[in-house]
C-alpha positions as CSV (number, residue, x, y, z in Angstrom):
1,M,8.3,13.0,-0.9
2,S,8.6,11.0,2.3
3,I,6.4,7.7,2.1
4,R,3.9,8.9,4.4
5,C,3.2,11.9,1.9
6,V,3.3,9.3,-0.9
7,V,0.6,7.0,0.7
8,E,-1.4,10.0,1.6
9,S,-1.3,11.2,-1.8
10,A,-2.2,8.1,-3.4
11,F,-4.7,7.2,-0.8
12,F,-6.7,10.5,-1.5
13,I,-6.8,10.1,-5.3
14,A,-7.9,6.9,-5.2
15,W,-10.5,7.4,-2.6
16,S,-11.7,10.9,-4.2
17,F,-12.0,9.1,-7.7
18,L,-14.1,6.0,-6.4
19,D,-16.2,8.4,-4.2
20,K,-17.0,10.6,-7.2
21,S,-17.8,7.9,-9.5
22,G,-20.0,6.2,-6.6
23,E,-18.1,3.2,-6.7
24,L,-17.1,3.6,-3.0
25,G,-18.2,1.2,-0.5
26,E,-18.4,0.9,3.2
27,P,-15.7,3.5,4.6
28,D,-13.7,1.1,6.9
29,A,-13.8,-1.9,4.4
30,S,-13.0,0.3,1.5
31,A,-10.1,2.1,3.0
32,N,-8.5,-1.3,4.1
33,I,-8.8,-2.6,0.4
34,I,-6.9,0.9,-1.0
35,L,-4.4,0.8,1.8
36,D,-3.4,-2.8,1.3
37,A,-3.2,-2.4,-2.2
38,I,-0.9,0.6,-2.0
39,E,1.4,-1.3,0.9
40,A,1.7,-4.2,-1.6
41,Q,3.0,-2.0,-4.3
42,L,5.4,0.1,-2.1
43,R,6.9,-3.2,-1.0
44,T,7.4,-3.6,-4.7
45,G,9.5,-0.6,-5.0
46,E,6.6,1.6,-6.4
47,R,6.8,5.3,-5.2
48,R,4.7,7.2,-7.9
49,P,1.5,8.4,-6.0
50,L,-0.6,8.5,-9.5
51,M,0.4,5.1,-10.3
52,L,-0.2,3.8,-6.5
53,A,-3.6,5.3,-6.9
54,N,-4.6,3.8,-10.3
55,R,-3.4,0.5,-9.2
56,A,-5.3,0.4,-6.2
57,I,-8.7,1.6,-8.0
58,T,-8.1,-1.3,-10.1
59,A,-7.5,-3.4,-7.1
60,Y,-10.7,-2.0,-5.4
61,R,-12.6,-3.1,-8.5
62,E,-11.4,-6.5,-8.7
63,H,-12.1,-7.0,-5.0
64,T,-15.6,-5.7,-5.3
65,T,-16.1,-7.8,-8.6
66,R,-15.1,-10.6,-6.7
67,T,-17.0,-10.0,-3.8
68,R,-20.2,-9.4,-5.7
69,A,-20.0,-12.8,-7.9
70,S,-19.2,-14.7,-4.8
71,G,-22.5,-13.1,-3.1
72,E,-24.4,-14.1,-6.0
73,R,-23.2,-17.4,-6.3
74,K,-24.5,-18.0,-2.4
75,A,-27.6,-16.2,-3.1
76,C,-28.5,-18.8,-6.0
77,S,-27.4,-22.0,-4.2
78,G,-30.0,-21.1,-1.4
């Protein structure tokens, strides 16, 4: 399987899961977060689409949690 196919497959799995779970945010930003997570894993040698997708989902959730927490702190401080 080519790298392109691996990336497409992993992205589709992660995107579909987050979309169906209602967690997907703004499309461009969400796509960038998912692709960045997949790319970082590819640099370490990971090539399994399901593993790439699962870790991208985790990275997406961590990013949204950090962003939400940061926004709440800003709102509380004024």
